[in-house]
C-alpha positions as CSV (number, residue, x, y, z in Angstrom):
1,W,5.4,22.9,-7.5
2,G,7.4,21.0,-10.0
3,A,8.6,17.4,-9.8
4,L,10.9,16.5,-7.0
5,P,14.6,16.2,-7.9
6,G,15.3,12.7,-9.3
7,S,11.6,12.0,-9.7
8,A,9.4,11.2,-12.6
9,V,6.0,12.8,-13.1
10,R,3.0,10.9,-14.3
11,A,0.4,13.0,-15.9
12,G,-2.2,10.2,-16.3
13,A,-3.7,9.3,-12.9
14,A,-5.0,6.0,-14.3
15,S,-1.4,4.8,-15.0
16,A,-0.6,5.5,-11.3
17,V,-2.8,2.6,-10.2
18,Q,-1.0,-0.5,-11.5
19,D,-1.7,-3.4,-9.1
20,P,-4.8,-3.1,-6.8
21,A,-3.8,-6.3,-4.8
22,Y,-2.8,-5.8,-1.2
23,R,0.9,-5.9,-0.6
24,I,2.0,-7.4,2.7
25,G,4.2,-5.3,4.9
26,P,6.0,-5.3,8.3
27,E,3.7,-5.8,11.3
28,D,1.0,-7.4,9.2
29,G,-0.4,-10.7,10.6
30,L,-0.7,-13.8,8.4
31,E,-2.4,-17.1,8.9
32,I,-0.8,-19.9,6.9
33,A,-2.3,-23.4,6.7
34,V,-1.5,-26.6,4.8
35,W,-4.7,-28.6,4.2
36,K,-4.9,-31.8,6.2
37,D,-1.8,-31.1,8.3
38,E,-2.5,-29.3,11.6
39,T,1.3,-29.2,12.3
40,L,1.7,-26.9,9.4
41,K,-0.7,-24.3,10.5
42,S,0.5,-21.0,12.0
43,T,-0.3,-17.4,12.7
44,V,2.8,-15.3,12.0
45,L,3.7,-11.6,12.4
46,V,5.7,-10.1,9.6
47,R,9.0,-8.9,11.2
48,P,10.3,-5.3,10.7
49,D,12.8,-6.7,8.1
50,G,9.8,-8.1,6.1
51,G,10.4,-11.7,6.8
52,I,8.6,-14.6,8.4
53,S,9.5,-18.1,9.6
54,F,7.4,-21.1,8.8
55,P,8.0,-24.9,9.6
56,L,9.8,-26.8,6.9
57,V,10.1,-23.6,4.8
58,G,12.4,-21.6,7.1
59,E,12.9,-17.9,6.5
60,L,10.9,-16.2,3.8
61,A,10.9,-12.6,2.7
62,V,7.2,-11.6,2.2
63,A,7.2,-7.8,2.4
64,G,5.9,-6.4,-0.9
65,L,4.3,-9.6,-2.0
66,T,0.6,-10.5,-2.3
67,A,-0.9,-13.3,-0.3
68,T,-1.0,-15.4,-3.5
69,Q,2.7,-14.8,-4.1
70,V,3.5,-15.9,-0.6
71,R,1.4,-19.0,-1.0
72,D,3.2,-19.9,-4.2
73,Q,6.6,-19.5,-2.5
74,I,5.6,-21.7,0.4
75,V,4.2,-24.4,-2.0
76,L,7.5,-24.3,-3.9
77,R,9.6,-24.7,-0.8
78,L,7.3,-27.4,0.7
79,A,7.3,-29.5,-2.5
80,R,10.2,-31.8,-1.4
81,F,8.5,-32.5,2.0
82,V,4.8,-32.2,1.0
83,P,4.2,-32.8,-2.7
84,D,1.1,-31.0,-4.1
85,A,0.5,-29.2,-0.8
86,E,-2.7,-27.2,-0.7
87,V,-1.6,-24.0,1.1
88,T,-3.8,-21.1,2.2
89,V,-2.3,-17.7,3.2
90,S,-4.7,-15.1,4.7
91,V,-3.9,-11.6,5.8
92,I,-5.6,-11.4,9.2
93,R,-4.1,-8.2,10.5
94,V,-3.3,-5.1,8.4
95,A,-0.9,-2.8,10.2
96,S,1.6,-1.8,7.6
97,Y,-0.7,0.3,5.4
98,R,0.2,3.8,6.3
99,I,-0.3,7.0,4.4
100,Y,0.9,10.5,5.3
101,V,-0.7,13.9,4.8
102,I,1.4,17.0,5.3
103,G,1.2,20.7,4.5
104,R,-1.8,23.0,4.9
105,V,-4.3,20.6,6.3
106,N,-6.0,20.8,9.7
107,R,-4.5,17.6,11.2
108,P,-1.3,16.6,9.3
109,G,0.3,13.3,10.2
110,D,0.6,9.6,9.5
111,F,-2.5,7.5,9.3
112,A,-2.7,3.7,9.7
113,V,-5.7,2.5,7.8
114,G,-6.9,-1.1,7.5
115,R,-8.0,-0.6,3.9
116,T,-7.1,1.2,0.7
117,I,-8.2,4.8,0.5
118,D,-8.1,7.4,-2.2
119,V,-6.8,11.0,-2.1
120,L,-10.1,12.6,-1.1
121,Q,-10.5,10.1,1.8
122,A,-6.9,10.9,3.0
123,L,-7.7,14.6,2.9
124,S,-10.8,13.9,5.0
125,L,-8.7,11.9,7.5
126,A,-6.5,15.0,7.9
127,G,-9.5,17.2,8.7
128,G,-9.6,18.9,5.3
129,M,-7.5,21.7,4.0
130,T,-6.9,25.0,5.7
131,P,-8.2,28.3,4.0
132,F,-4.6,29.0,2.9
133,A,-4.1,25.7,1.0
134,D,-3.4,25.8,-2.7
135,D,-5.8,23.2,-3.6
136,S,-4.8,23.1,-7.3
137,E,-1.2,22.1,-6.6
138,I,-1.6,19.1,-4.4
139,R,0.9,16.3,-5.0
140,I,1.0,12.6,-4.2
141,I,4.6,11.6,-3.5
142,R,5.2,7.9,-4.2
143,R,8.3,5.7,-4.0
144,E,8.5,3.2,-6.7
145,G,11.6,1.1,-7.0
146,G,14.5,3.4,-6.3
147,R,12.9,6.6,-7.4
148,Q,10.1,9.0,-6.4
149,L,7.1,9.9,-8.4
150,S,5.2,13.2,-8.1
151,I,1.5,12.7,-9.1
152,P,-0.5,15.9,-9.4
153,F,-4.0,16.3,-7.8
154,D,-6.1,19.4,-8.7
155,Y,-8.9,19.6,-6.2
156,R,-10.4,22.7,-8.0
157,R,-10.8,20.6,-11.2
158,L,-12.4,17.9,-9.2
159,R,-14.9,20.3,-7.7
160,K,-15.9,21.4,-11.2
161,G,-17.0,17.8,-11.9
162,G,-16.6,15.6,-14.8
163,S,-14.7,12.4,-15.3
164,E,-11.4,14.2,-15.8
165,G,-11.4,15.5,-12.3
166,L,-12.6,12.2,-10.8
167,A,-9.9,10.2,-12.6
168,Q,-7.1,11.9,-10.6
169,N,-8.7,10.7,-7.3
170,I,-6.4,7.6,-7.3
171,Q,-6.1,4.9,-4.6
172,L,-3.1,5.5,-2.4
173,R,-0.5,2.9,-1.6
174,S,1.2,2.3,1.7
175,G,3.9,4.9,2.2
176,D,2.3,7.5,-0.1
177,V,2.6,11.2,1.0
178,V,-0.2,13.7,0.2
179,L,1.5,17.1,0.1
180,V,-0.9,20.1,0.3
181,P,1.0,23.4,-0.3
């Protein structure tokens, strides 16, 4: 299995993990509160288009942002109405974090998980590999920007032990596909 057309391959698994902070996505629930102002407290559901509505702020695109980035955007937009606002943004429902496992596994499919998981955990969710799986050619397909990355995962090397094998057991991001040929 080579790289997918139009994709880049990353050999170093460590470089594949760039930002461990949770990224908000559609269907996630957020609680937003402005300290000492009960009228500016709301629980919102992120719409399929990735946006939310909040009093005095209006429409705000939050998909792909961290809770801290959303807070900063709200503080910026509230500044003319509430100077020096103390804003808290909490993710209270994680529904957008989905990974996909396809190929020669016992239960292929998409899995909604409420936490980050690594490749081994994803394979476990899929019921493990079938006897005919090529466990040395597993790929993690990831969309990054406008391109696709193909990240190799060699289960055989992992079974042999050592830090080199463990280093490839990266944390998956929402939307990642684990392909088991």
